[in-house]
N, CA, C, O and the ligand as a Tripos MOL2 file, in Angstrom:
@<TRIPOS>MOLECULE
protein
  293   291    74     0     0
PROTEIN
NO_CHARGES

@<TRIPOS>ATOM
      1 N           0.8270   -1.2250    0.0000 N.3       1 MET1
      2 CA          0.0000    0.0000    0.0000 C.3       1 MET1
      3 C           0.8500    1.2580    0.0000 C.2       1 MET1
      4 O           0.5580    2.2260   -0.7030 O.2       1 MET1
      5 N           1.9250    1.2260    0.8160 N.am      2 ALA2
      6 CA          2.7760    2.4170    0.9400 C.3       2 ALA2
      7 C           3.4590    2.7370   -0.3830 C.2       2 ALA2
      8 O           3.5870    3.9030   -0.7580 O.2       2 ALA2
      9 N           3.9050    1.6820   -1.1000 N.am      3 ILE3
     10 CA          4.5850    1.8730   -2.3950 C.3       3 ILE3
     11 C           3.6260    2.5030   -3.4050 C.2       3 ILE3
     12 O           4.0050    3.3870   -4.1730 O.2       3 ILE3
     13 N           2.3810    2.0320   -3.3900 N.am      4 ARG4
     14 CA          1.3600    2.5550   -4.3040 C.3       4 ARG4
     15 C           1.1130    4.0450   -4.0430 C.2       4 ARG4
     16 O           0.9640    4.8340   -4.9760 O.2       4 ARG4
     17 N           1.0710    4.4160   -2.7420 N.am      5 LEU5
     18 CA          0.8510    5.8200   -2.3640 C.3       5 LEU5
     19 C           2.0000    6.6960   -2.8580 C.2       5 LEU5
     20 O           1.7860    7.7990   -3.3610 O.2       5 LEU5
     21 N           3.2340    6.1820   -2.7030 N.am      6 VAL6
     22 CA          4.4210    6.9330   -3.1580 C.3       6 VAL6
     23 C           4.3760    7.1200   -4.6680 C.2       6 VAL6
     24 O           4.6800    8.2000   -5.1750 O.2       6 VAL6
     25 N           3.9910    6.0510   -5.3960 N.am      7 LEU7
     26 CA          3.9030    6.1340   -6.8560 C.3       7 LEU7
     27 C           2.8730    7.1800   -7.2920 C.2       7 LEU7
     28 O           3.1000    7.9320   -8.2390 O.2       7 LEU7
     29 N           1.7330    7.2150   -6.5840 N.am      8 ILE8
     30 CA          0.6840    8.2030   -6.9000 C.3       8 ILE8
     31 C           1.2020    9.6120   -6.6700 C.2       8 ILE8
     32 O           0.9610   10.5040   -7.4830 O.2       8 ILE8
     33 N           1.9220    9.8210   -5.5530 N.am      9 ILE9
     34 CA          2.4660   11.1470   -5.2300 C.3       9 ILE9
     35 C           3.4720   11.5830   -6.3030 C.2       9 ILE9
     36 O           3.4540   12.7300   -6.7490 O.2       9 ILE9
     37 N           4.3530   10.6540   -6.7130 N.am     10 ILE10
     38 CA          5.3480   10.9660   -7.7570 C.3      10 ILE10
     39 C           4.6370   11.3260   -9.0640 C.2      10 ILE10
     40 O           5.0350   12.2660   -9.7510 O.2      10 ILE10
     41 N           3.5920   10.5810   -9.4020 N.am     11 PHE11
     42 CA          2.8360   10.8240  -10.6310 C.3      11 PHE11
     43 C           2.1930   12.2150  -10.6030 C.2      11 PHE11
     44 O           2.2730   12.9630  -11.5760 O.2      11 PHE11
     45 N           1.5580   12.5500   -9.4780 N.am     12 VAL12
     46 CA          0.8910   13.8500   -9.3420 C.3      12 VAL12
     47 C           1.9260   14.9900   -9.4300 C.2      12 VAL12
     48 O           1.6950   15.9940  -10.1030 O.2      12 VAL12
     49 N           3.0640   14.8210   -8.7440 N.am     13 LEU13
     50 CA          4.1060   15.8570   -8.7570 C.3      13 LEU13
     51 C           4.6610   16.0690  -10.1630 C.2      13 LEU13
     52 O           4.8960   17.2040  -10.5770 O.2      13 LEU13
     53 N           4.8710   14.9710  -10.8980 N.am     14 SER14
     54 CA          5.3980   15.1080  -12.2590 C.3      14 SER14
     55 C           4.3830   15.7830  -13.1740 C.2      14 SER14
     56 O           4.7600   16.5340  -14.0730 O.2      14 SER14
     57 N           3.1050   15.5210  -12.9510 N.am     15 CYS15
     58 CA          2.0520   16.1920  -13.7190 C.3      15 CYS15
     59 C           2.0670   17.6930  -13.4580 C.2      15 CYS15
     60 O           2.0070   18.4870  -14.3970 O.2      15 CYS15
     61 N           2.1480   18.0840  -12.1950 N.am     16 VAL16
     62 CA          2.1870   19.5050  -11.8140 C.3      16 VAL16
     63 C           3.4130   20.1710  -12.4340 C.2      16 VAL16
     64 O           3.3280   21.2870  -12.9470 O.2      16 VAL16
     65 N           4.5600   19.4780  -12.3830 N.am     17 PHE17
     66 CA          5.8030   20.0090  -12.9390 C.3      17 PHE17
     67 C           5.6670   20.2510  -14.4430 C.2      17 PHE17
     68 O           6.0890   21.2910  -14.9490 O.2      17 PHE17
     69 N           5.0720   19.2780  -15.1590 N.am     18 LEU18
     70 CA          4.9090   19.4050  -16.6100 C.3      18 LEU18
     71 C           3.9510   20.5420  -16.9570 C.2      18 LEU18
     72 O           4.1810   21.2720  -17.9210 O.2      18 LEU18
     73 N           2.8720   20.6990  -16.1750 N.am     19 ILE19
     74 CA          1.8970   21.7700  -16.4250 C.3      19 ILE19
     75 C           2.5650   23.1410  -16.2390 C.2      19 ILE19
     76 O           2.3630   24.0560  -17.0370 O.2      19 ILE19
     77 N           3.3650   23.2630  -15.1650 N.am     20 GLN20
     78 CA          4.0510   24.5310  -14.9070 C.3      20 GLN20
     79 C           5.0390   24.8570  -16.0260 C.2      20 GLN20
     80 O           5.1570   26.0080  -16.4440 O.2      20 GLN20
     81 N           5.7540   23.8260  -16.5090 N.am     21 LYS21
     82 CA          6.7170   24.0140  -17.5930 C.3      21 LYS21
     83 C           6.0010   24.4610  -18.8660 C.2      21 LYS21
     84 O           6.4740   25.3430  -19.5820 O.2      21 LYS21
     85 N           4.8510   23.8370  -19.1360 N.am     22 TYR22
     86 CA          4.0570   24.1710  -20.3190 C.3      22 TYR22
     87 C           3.5500   25.6080  -20.2350 C.2      22 TYR22
     88 O           3.5910   26.3440  -21.2210 O.2      22 TYR22
     89 N           3.0680   26.0070  -19.0490 N.am     23 LYS23
     90 CA          2.5740   27.3770  -18.8570 C.3      23 LYS23
     91 C           3.6940   28.3910  -19.0340 C.2      23 LYS23
     92 O           3.4880   29.4390  -19.6470 O.2      23 LYS23
     93 N           4.8880   28.0900  -18.5010 N.am     24 ALA24
     94 CA          6.0410   28.9840  -18.6210 C.3      24 ALA24
     95 C           6.4230   29.1680  -20.0800 C.2      24 ALA24
     96 O           6.7420   30.2770  -20.5080 O.2      24 ALA24
     97 N           6.3900   28.0710  -20.8530 N.am     25 MET25
     98 CA          6.7110   28.1480  -22.2770 C.3      25 MET25
     99 C           5.7010   29.0200  -23.0160 C.2      25 MET25
    100 O           6.0690   29.8170  -23.8790 O.2      25 MET25
    101 N           4.4250   28.8590  -22.6690 N.am     26 ARG26
    102 CA          3.3760   29.6580  -23.3260 C.3      26 ARG26
    103 C           3.5270   31.1340  -23.0070 C.2      26 ARG26
    104 O           3.4020   31.9690  -23.9020 O.2      26 ARG26
    105 N           3.7970   31.4800  -21.7360 N.am     27 SER27
    106 CA          3.9280   32.8870  -21.3560 C.3      27 SER27
    107 C           5.1770   33.5070  -21.9800 C.2      27 SER27
    108 O           5.1860   34.6980  -22.2920 O.2      27 SER27
    109 N           6.2490   32.6960  -22.1680 N.am     28 GLN28
    110 CA          7.4590   33.2010  -22.8310 C.3      28 GLN28
    111 C           7.1530   33.5960  -24.2640 C.2      28 GLN28
    112 O           7.6160   34.6310  -24.7430 O.2      28 GLN28
    113 N           6.3650   32.7610  -24.9540 N.am     29 LYS29
    114 CA          5.9930   33.0620  -26.3390 C.3      29 LYS29
    115 C           5.1930   34.3630  -26.3980 C.2      29 LYS29
    116 O           5.3950   35.1840  -27.2930 O.2      29 LYS29
    117 N           4.2820   34.5440  -25.4360 N.am     30 LYS30
    118 CA          3.4530   35.7490  -25.4070 C.3      30 LYS30
    119 C           4.3090   36.9970  -25.2220 C.2      30 LYS30
    120 O           4.1520   37.9730  -25.9550 O.2      30 LYS30
    121 N           5.2250   36.9670  -24.2320 N.am     31 THR31
    122 CA          6.0400   38.1460  -23.9590 C.3      31 THR31
    123 C           6.9700   38.4280  -25.1370 C.2      31 THR31
    124 O           7.2930   39.5860  -25.4020 O.2      31 THR31
    125 N           7.4070   37.3770  -25.8510 N.am     32 ARG32
    126 CA          8.2800   37.5760  -26.9990 C.3      32 ARG32
    127 C           7.5560   38.3960  -28.0700 C.2      32 ARG32
    128 O           8.1510   39.2630  -28.7100 O.2      32 ARG32
    129 N           6.2520   38.1060  -28.2560 N.am     33 ASN33
    130 CA          5.4780   38.8520  -29.2390 C.3      33 ASN33
    131 C           5.3250   40.3120  -28.8220 C.2      33 ASN33
    132 O           5.3610   41.2050  -29.6680 O.2      33 ASN33
    133 N           5.1540   40.5600  -27.5240 N.am     34 ILE34
    134 CA          4.9550   41.9210  -27.0420 C.3      34 ILE34
    135 C           6.2440   42.7340  -27.1900 C.2      34 ILE34
    136 O           6.2050   43.9010  -27.5800 O.2      34 ILE34
    137 N           7.3920   42.1080  -26.8750 N.am     35 THR35
    138 CA          8.6580   42.8350  -26.8850 C.3      35 THR35
    139 C           9.2710   42.9410  -28.2860 C.2      35 THR35
    140 O          10.3520   43.5110  -28.4390 O.2      35 THR35
    141 N           8.6090   42.4110  -29.2940 N.am     36 GLU36
    142 CA          9.1210   42.5100  -30.6580 C.3      36 GLU36
    143 C           9.2880   43.9860  -31.0370 C.2      36 GLU36
    144 O           8.3340   44.7520  -30.9090 O.2      36 GLU36
    145 N          10.4780   44.4090  -31.5030 N.am     37 PRO37
    146 CA         10.6940   45.8320  -31.7420 C.3      37 PRO37
    147 C           9.8420   46.3600  -32.8940 C.2      37 PRO37
    148 O           9.6330   45.6930  -33.9070 O.2      37 PRO37
    149 N           9.3620   47.5840  -32.6930 N.am     38 LYS38
    150 CA          8.5680   48.2520  -33.7210 C.3      38 LYS38
    151 C           9.5310   48.9230  -34.6980 C.2      38 LYS38
    152 O          10.4710   49.5990  -34.2820 O.2      38 LYS38
    153 N           9.2980   48.7380  -35.9820 N.am     39 ILE39
    154 CA         10.1830   49.2960  -37.0010 C.3      39 ILE39
    155 C           9.5490   50.5730  -37.5590 C.2      39 ILE39
    156 O           8.3860   50.5800  -37.9610 O.2      39 ILE39
    157 N          10.3380   51.6570  -37.5740 N.am     40 LEU40
    158 CA          9.8510   52.9450  -38.0550 C.3      40 LEU40
    159 C          10.7450   53.4300  -39.1920 C.2      40 LEU40
    160 O          11.9160   53.0580  -39.2690 O.2      40 LEU40
    161 N          10.1880   54.2640  -40.0770 N.am     41 ALA41
    162 CA         10.9470   54.8030  -41.2110 C.3      41 ALA41
    163 C          11.4220   56.2110  -40.8950 C.2      41 ALA41
    164 O          10.6840   57.0010  -40.3070 O.2      41 ALA41
    165 N          12.6610   56.5290  -41.2840 N.am     42 CYS42
    166 CA         13.2250   57.8700  -41.1010 C.3      42 CYS42
    167 C          12.4890   58.8480  -42.0210 C.2      42 CYS42
    168 O          12.2630   58.5430  -43.1920 O.2      42 CYS42
    169 N          12.1150   60.0200  -41.4970 N.am     43 ALA43
    170 CA         11.3880   61.0160  -42.2830 C.3      43 ALA43
    171 C          12.2940   61.6740  -43.3210 C.2      43 ALA43
    172 O          11.7930   62.2840  -44.2650 O.2      43 ALA43
    173 N          13.6140   61.5640  -43.1690 N.am     44 ASP44
    174 CA         14.5550   62.1980  -44.0980 C.3      44 ASP44
    175 C          14.9690   61.2440  -45.2180 C.2      44 ASP44
    176 O          14.7850   61.5620  -46.3930 O.2      44 ASP44
    177 N          15.5270   60.0780  -44.8730 N.am     45 CYS45
    178 CA         16.0770   59.1730  -45.8920 C.3      45 CYS45
    179 C          15.2210   57.9250  -46.1030 C.2      45 CYS45
    180 O          15.4560   57.1840  -47.0580 O.2      45 CYS45
    181 N          14.2420   57.6740  -45.2440 N.am     46 GLY46
    182 CA         13.3480   56.5290  -45.4170 C.3      46 GLY46
    183 C          13.9060   55.2110  -44.9310 C.2      46 GLY46
    184 O          13.2970   54.1640  -45.1480 O.2      46 GLY46
    185 N          15.0550   55.2440  -44.2770 N.am     47 VAL47
    186 CA         15.6740   54.0200  -43.7440 C.3      47 VAL47
    187 C          14.8280   53.4910  -42.5820 C.2      47 VAL47
    188 O          14.3030   54.2710  -41.7870 O.2      47 VAL47
    189 N          14.6980   52.1600  -42.4880 N.am     48 TYR48
    190 CA         13.9070   51.5620  -41.4120 C.3      48 TYR48
    191 C          14.7870   51.2710  -40.2020 C.2      48 TYR48
    192 O          15.8360   50.6370  -40.3160 O.2      48 TYR48
    193 N          14.3380   51.7480  -39.0400 N.am     49 ILE49
    194 CA         15.0990   51.5870  -37.8040 C.3      49 ILE49
    195 C          14.1750   51.1420  -36.6790 C.2      49 ILE49
    196 O          12.9940   51.4910  -36.6810 O.2      49 ILE49
    197 N          14.7000   50.3600  -35.6940 N.am     50 PRO50
    198 CA         13.8660   49.9780  -34.5480 C.3      50 PRO50
    199 C          13.4940   51.1990  -33.7120 C.2      50 PRO50
    200 O          14.2560   52.1610  -33.6190 O.2      50 PRO50
    201 N          12.2970   51.1420  -33.1020 N.am     51 GLU51
    202 CA         11.7690   52.2800  -32.3460 C.3      51 GLU51
    203 C          12.7360   52.7350  -31.2540 C.2      51 GLU51
    204 O          12.8230   53.9290  -30.9650 O.2      51 GLU51
    205 N          13.4770   51.7760  -30.6330 N.am     52 SER52
    206 CA         14.3860   52.1140  -29.5370 C.3      52 SER52
    207 C          15.5490   52.9880  -30.0110 C.2      52 SER52
    208 O          16.1130   53.7450  -29.2200 O.2      52 SER52
    209 N          15.9180   52.8900  -31.3070 N.am     53 GLU53
    210 CA         17.0480   53.6760  -31.8340 C.3      53 GLU53
    211 C          16.5890   54.9450  -32.5450 C.2      53 GLU53
    212 O          17.4150   55.7570  -32.9620 O.2      53 GLU53
    213 N          15.2670   55.1210  -32.6860 N.am     54 ALA54
    214 CA         14.7420   56.2610  -33.4310 C.3      54 ALA54
    215 C          14.8970   57.5540  -32.6370 C.2      54 ALA54
    216 O          14.8280   57.5590  -31.4080 O.2      54 ALA54
    217 N          15.1060   58.6490  -33.3640 N.am     55 ILE55
    218 CA         15.1930   59.9800  -32.7420 C.3      55 ILE55
    219 C          13.9290   60.7470  -33.1280 C.2      55 ILE55
    220 O          13.6120   60.8900  -34.3080 O.2      55 ILE55
    221 N          13.2090   61.2410  -32.1070 N.am     56 ARG56
    222 CA         11.9500   61.9490  -32.3380 C.3      56 ARG56
    223 C          12.1590   63.4520  -32.2470 C.2      56 ARG56
    224 O          12.6580   63.9530  -31.2400 O.2      56 ARG56
    225 N          11.7820   64.1670  -33.2850 N.am     57 ARG57
    226 CA         11.8450   65.6330  -33.2990 C.3      57 ARG57
    227 C          10.5590   66.1550  -33.9400 C.2      57 ARG57
    228 O          10.2260   65.7840  -35.0660 O.2      57 ARG57
    229 N           9.8460   67.0080  -33.2270 N.am     58 ASN58
    230 CA          8.6110   67.6340  -33.7250 C.3      58 ASN58
    231 C           7.6080   66.6030  -34.2460 C.2      58 ASN58
    232 O           6.9420   66.8310  -35.2560 O.2      58 ASN58
    233 N           7.5040   65.4600  -33.5440 N.am     59 GLY59
    234 CA          6.5430   64.4310  -33.9150 C.3      59 GLY59
    235 C           6.9550   63.5840  -35.1030 C.2      59 GLY59
    236 O           6.1700   62.7570  -35.5670 O.2      59 GLY59
    237 N           8.1790   63.7690  -35.6120 N.am     60 ARG60
    238 CA          8.6770   62.9630  -36.7290 C.3      60 ARG60
    239 C           9.7810   62.0340  -36.2500 C.2      60 ARG60
    240 O          10.3890   62.2480  -35.2010 O.2      60 ARG60
    241 N          10.0260   61.0010  -37.0410 N.am     61 ILE61
    242 CA         11.0130   59.9790  -36.6910 C.3      61 ILE61
    243 C          12.2280   60.1410  -37.6020 C.2      61 ILE61
    244 O          12.0910   60.2930  -38.8160 O.2      61 ILE61
    245 N          13.4230   60.1050  -36.9980 N.am     62 TYR62
    246 CA         14.6580   60.1770  -37.7880 C.3      62 TYR62
    247 C          15.6060   59.0610  -37.3580 C.2      62 TYR62
    248 O          15.5550   58.5830  -36.2240 O.2      62 TYR62
    249 N          16.4820   58.6520  -38.2960 N.am     63 CYS63
    250 CA         17.4130   57.5640  -38.0060 C.3      63 CYS63
    251 C          18.6290   58.0730  -37.2400 C.2      63 CYS63
    252 O          19.2620   57.3070  -36.5130 O.2      63 CYS63
    253 N          18.9680   59.3660  -37.3910 N.am     64 SER64
    254 CA         20.1340   59.9270  -36.7110 C.3      64 SER64
    255 C          19.8830   61.4010  -36.4040 C.2      64 SER64
    256 O          18.9810   62.0170  -36.9710 O.2      64 SER64
    257 N          20.6970   61.9640  -35.4920 N.am     65 SER65
    258 CA         20.5420   63.3810  -35.1440 C.3      65 SER65
    259 C          20.8780   64.2660  -36.3410 C.2      65 SER65
    260 O          20.3570   65.3750  -36.4550 O.2      65 SER65
    261 N          21.7450   63.7830  -37.2340 N.am     66 GLY66
    262 CA         22.0790   64.5260  -38.4480 C.3      66 GLY66
    263 C          20.8700   64.7210  -39.3500 C.2      66 GLY66
    264 O          20.6570   65.8120  -39.8780 O.2      66 GLY66
    265 N          20.0940   63.6880  -39.5240 N.am     67 HIS67
    266 CA         18.8910   63.7910  -40.3520 C.3      67 HIS67
    267 C          17.8240   64.6210  -39.6460 C.2      67 HIS67
    268 O          17.0360   65.2920  -40.3110 O.2      67 HIS67
    269 N          17.7800   64.5930  -38.3460 N.am     68 ALA68
    270 CA         16.8360   65.4170  -37.5950 C.3      68 ALA68
    271 C          17.1720   66.8930  -37.8000 C.2      68 ALA68
    272 O          16.2750   67.7280  -37.9210 O.2      68 ALA68
    273 N          18.4840   67.2130  -37.8400 N.am     69 LYS69
    274 CA         18.9360   68.5950  -38.0420 C.3      69 LYS69
    275 C          18.5580   69.1070  -39.4380 C.2      69 LYS69
    276 O          18.2830   70.2950  -39.6070 O.2      69 LYS69
    277 N          18.5430   68.2140  -40.4390 N.am     70 ASN70
    278 CA         18.1640   68.6070  -41.8080 C.3      70 ASN70
    279 C          16.7640   69.2220  -41.8700 C.2      70 ASN70
    280 O          16.4680   70.0290  -42.7520 O.2      70 ASN70
    281 N          15.9080   68.8280  -40.9210 N.am     71 HIS71
    282 CA         14.5090   69.2910  -40.9500 C.3      71 HIS71
    283 C          14.2390   70.3680  -39.9140 C.2      71 HIS71
    284 O          13.0960   70.7980  -39.7570 O.2      71 HIS71
    285 N          15.2850   70.8170  -39.1940 N.am     72 GLU72
    286 CA         15.0900   71.8860  -38.2190 C.3      72 GLU72
    287 C          15.0070   73.2190  -38.9400 C.2      72 GLU72
    288 O          15.6930   73.4570  -39.9340 O.2      72 GLU72
    289 N          14.1350   74.0910  -38.4050 N.am     73 VAL73
    290 CA         13.9650   75.4230  -39.0380 C.3      73 VAL73
    291 C          14.6900   76.4550  -38.1890 C.2      73 VAL73
    292 O          14.6870   77.6400  -38.5200 O.2      73 VAL73
    293 ZN         17.6550   59.1360  -42.0630 Zn       74 ZN74
@<TRIPOS>BOND
     1     1     2 1
     2     2     3 1
     3     3     4 2
     4     3     5 am
     5     5     6 1
     6     6     7 1
     7     7     8 2
     8     7     9 am
     9     9    10 1
    10    10    11 1
    11    11    12 2
    12    11    13 am
    13    13    14 1
    14    14    15 1
    15    15    16 2
    16    15    17 am
    17    17    18 1
    18    18    19 1
    19    19    20 2
    20    19    21 am
    21    21    22 1
    22    22    23 1
    23    23    24 2
    24    23    25 am
    25    25    26 1
    26    26    27 1
    27    27    28 2
    28    27    29 am
    29    29    30 1
    30    30    31 1
    31    31    32 2
    32    31    33 am
    33    33    34 1
    34    34    35 1
    35    35    36 2
    36    35    37 am
    37    37    38 1
    38    38    39 1
    39    39    40 2
    40    39    41 am
    41    41    42 1
    42    42    43 1
    43    43    44 2
    44    43    45 am
    45    45    46 1
    46    46    47 1
    47    47    48 2
    48    47    49 am
    49    49    50 1
    50    50    51 1
    51    51    52 2
    52    51    53 am
    53    53    54 1
    54    54    55 1
    55    55    56 2
    56    55    57 am
    57    57    58 1
    58    58    59 1
    59    59    60 2
    60    59    61 am
    61    61    62 1
    62    62    63 1
    63    63    64 2
    64    63    65 am
    65    65    66 1
    66    66    67 1
    67    67    68 2
    68    67    69 am
    69    69    70 1
    70    70    71 1
    71    71    72 2
    72    71    73 am
    73    73    74 1
    74    74    75 1
    75    75    76 2
    76    75    77 am
    77    77    78 1
    78    78    79 1
    79    79    80 2
    80    79    81 am
    81    81    82 1
    82    82    83 1
    83    83    84 2
    84    83    85 am
    85    85    86 1
    86    86    87 1
    87    87    88 2
    88    87    89 am
    89    89    90 1
    90    90    91 1
    91    91    92 2
    92    91    93 am
    93    93    94 1
    94    94    95 1
    95    95    96 2
    96    95    97 am
    97    97    98 1
    98    98    99 1
    99    99   100 2
   100    99   101 am
   101   101   102 1
   102   102   103 1
   103   103   104 2
   104   103   105 am
   105   105   106 1
   106   106   107 1
   107   107   108 2
   108   107   109 am
   109   109   110 1
   110   110   111 1
   111   111   112 2
   112   111   113 am
   113   113   114 1
   114   114   115 1
   115   115   116 2
   116   115   117 am
   117   117   118 1
   118   118   119 1
   119   119   120 2
   120   119   121 am
   121   121   122 1
   122   122   123 1
   123   123   124 2
   124   123   125 am
   125   125   126 1
   126   126   127 1
   127   127   128 2
   128   127   129 am
   129   129   130 1
   130   130   131 1
   131   131   132 2
   132   131   133 am
   133   133   134 1
   134   134   135 1
   135   135   136 2
   136   135   137 am
   137   137   138 1
   138   138   139 1
   139   139   140 2
   140   139   141 am
   141   141   142 1
   142   142   143 1
   143   143   144 2
   144   143   145 am
   145   145   146 1
   146   146   147 1
   147   147   148 2
   148   147   149 am
   149   149   150 1
   150   150   151 1
   151   151   152 2
   152   151   153 am
   153   153   154 1
   154   154   155 1
   155   155   156 2
   156   155   157 am
   157   157   158 1
   158   158   159 1
   159   159   160 2
   160   159   161 am
   161   161   162 1
   162   162   163 1
   163   163   164 2
   164   163   165 am
   165   165   166 1
   166   166   167 1
   167   167   168 2
   168   167   169 am
   169   169   170 1
   170   170   171 1
   171   171   172 2
   172   171   173 am
   173   173   174 1
   174   174   175 1
   175   175   176 2
   176   175   177 am
   177   177   178 1
   178   178   179 1
   179   179   180 2
   180   179   181 am
   181   181   182 1
   182   182   183 1
   183   183   184 2
   184   183   185 am
   185   185   186 1
   186   186   187 1
   187   187   188 2
   188   187   189 am
   189   189   190 1
   190   190   191 1
   191   191   192 2
   192   191   193 am
   193   193   194 1
   194   194   195 1
   195   195   196 2
   196   195   197 am
   197   197   198 1
   198   198   199 1
   199   199   200 2
   200   199   201 am
   201   201   202 1
   202   202   203 1
   203   203   204 2
   204   203   205 am
   205   205   206 1
   206   206   207 1
   207   207   208 2
   208   207   209 am
   209   209   210 1
   210   210   211 1
   211   211   212 2
   212   211   213 am
   213   213   214 1
   214   214   215 1
   215   215   216 2
   216   215   217 am
   217   217   218 1
   218   218   219 1
   219   219   220 2
   220   219   221 am
   221   221   222 1
   222   222   223 1
   223   223   224 2
   224   223   225 am
   225   225   226 1
   226   226   227 1
   227   227   228 2
   228   227   229 am
   229   229   230 1
   230   230   231 1
   231   231   232 2
   232   231   233 am
   233   233   234 1
   234   234   235 1
   235   235   236 2
   236   235   237 am
   237   237   238 1
   238   238   239 1
   239   239   240 2
   240   239   241 am
   241   241   242 1
   242   242   243 1
   243   243   244 2
   244   243   245 am
   245   245   246 1
   246   246   247 1
   247   247   248 2
   248   247   249 am
   249   249   250 1
   250   250   251 1
   251   251   252 2
   252   251   253 am
   253   253   254 1
   254   254   255 1
   255   255   256 2
   256   255   257 am
   257   257   258 1
   258   258   259 1
   259   259   260 2
   260   259   261 am
   261   261   262 1
   262   262   263 1
   263   263   264 2
   264   263   265 am
   265   265   266 1
   266   266   267 1
   267   267   268 2
   268   267   269 am
   269   269   270 1
   270   270   271 1
   271   271   272 2
   272   271   273 am
   273   273   274 1
   274   274   275 1
   275   275   276 2
   276   275   277 am
   277   277   278 1
   278   278   279 1
   279   279   280 2
   280   279   281 am
   281   281   282 1
   282   282   283 1
   283   283   284 2
   284   283   285 am
   285   285   286 1
   286   286   287 1
   287   287   288 2
   288   287   289 am
   289   289   290 1
   290   290   291 1
   291   291   292 2
@<TRIPOS>SUBSTRUCTURE
     1 MET1         2 RESIDUE 1 A MET
     2 ALA2         6 RESIDUE 1 A ALA
     3 ILE3        10 RESIDUE 1 A ILE
     4 ARG4        14 RESIDUE 1 A ARG
     5 LEU5        18 RESIDUE 1 A LEU
     6 VAL6        22 RESIDUE 1 A VAL
     7 LEU7        26 RESIDUE 1 A LEU
     8 ILE8        30 RESIDUE 1 A ILE
     9 ILE9        34 RESIDUE 1 A ILE
    10 ILE10       38 RESIDUE 1 A ILE
    11 PHE11       42 RESIDUE 1 A PHE
    12 VAL12       46 RESIDUE 1 A VAL
    13 LEU13       50 RESIDUE 1 A LEU
    14 SER14       54 RESIDUE 1 A SER
    15 CYS15       58 RESIDUE 1 A CYS
    16 VAL16       62 RESIDUE 1 A VAL
    17 PHE17       66 RESIDUE 1 A PHE
    18 LEU18       70 RESIDUE 1 A LEU
    19 ILE19       74 RESIDUE 1 A ILE
    20 GLN20       78 RESIDUE 1 A GLN
    21 LYS21       82 RESIDUE 1 A LYS
    22 TYR22       86 RESIDUE 1 A TYR
    23 LYS23       90 RESIDUE 1 A LYS
    24 ALA24       94 RESIDUE 1 A ALA
    25 MET25       98 RESIDUE 1 A MET
    26 ARG26      102 RESIDUE 1 A ARG
    27 SER27      106 RESIDUE 1 A SER
    28 GLN28      110 RESIDUE 1 A GLN
    29 LYS29      114 RESIDUE 1 A LYS
    30 LYS30      118 RESIDUE 1 A LYS
    31 THR31      122 RESIDUE 1 A THR
    32 ARG32      126 RESIDUE 1 A ARG
    33 ASN33      130 RESIDUE 1 A ASN
    34 ILE34      134 RESIDUE 1 A ILE
    35 THR35      138 RESIDUE 1 A THR
    36 GLU36      142 RESIDUE 1 A GLU
    37 PRO37      146 RESIDUE 1 A PRO
    38 LYS38      150 RESIDUE 1 A LYS
    39 ILE39      154 RESIDUE 1 A ILE
    40 LEU40      158 RESIDUE 1 A LEU
    41 ALA41      162 RESIDUE 1 A ALA
    42 CYS42      166 RESIDUE 1 A CYS
    43 ALA43      170 RESIDUE 1 A ALA
    44 ASP44      174 RESIDUE 1 A ASP
    45 CYS45      178 RESIDUE 1 A CYS
    46 GLY46      182 RESIDUE 1 A GLY
    47 VAL47      186 RESIDUE 1 A VAL
    48 TYR48      190 RESIDUE 1 A TYR
    49 ILE49      194 RESIDUE 1 A ILE
    50 PRO50      198 RESIDUE 1 A PRO
    51 GLU51      202 RESIDUE 1 A GLU
    52 SER52      206 RESIDUE 1 A SER
    53 GLU53      210 RESIDUE 1 A GLU
    54 ALA54      214 RESIDUE 1 A ALA
    55 ILE55      218 RESIDUE 1 A ILE
    56 ARG56      222 RESIDUE 1 A ARG
    57 ARG57      226 RESIDUE 1 A ARG
    58 ASN58      230 RESIDUE 1 A ASN
    59 GLY59      234 RESIDUE 1 A GLY
    60 ARG60      238 RESIDUE 1 A ARG
    61 ILE61      242 RESIDUE 1 A ILE
    62 TYR62      246 RESIDUE 1 A TYR
    63 CYS63      250 RESIDUE 1 A CYS
    64 SER64      254 RESIDUE 1 A SER
    65 SER65      258 RESIDUE 1 A SER
    66 GLY66      262 RESIDUE 1 A GLY
    67 HIS67      266 RESIDUE 1 A HIS
    68 ALA68      270 RESIDUE 1 A ALA
    69 LYS69      274 RESIDUE 1 A LYS
    70 ASN70      278 RESIDUE 1 A ASN
    71 HIS71      282 RESIDUE 1 A HIS
    72 GLU72      286 RESIDUE 1 A GLU
    73 VAL73      290 RESIDUE 1 A VAL
    74 ZN74       293 GROUP 0 **** ****
């Protein structure tokens, strides 16, 4: 009887472990989609750059401070 109880406990624990691993994998996929970088086009030369590297001036997007200066008045 005791061996059977231990086997049941091991089975239940392994099930819980697999479910947690599966959930972690699913949430990783979700966050990967959210953190995917947004690509923006430079208002001066039209080059595509990730949002994190973009320079914003007067509501426009530029690839570099040099191109931002080209549009300054
Ligand atoms: Zn540019």
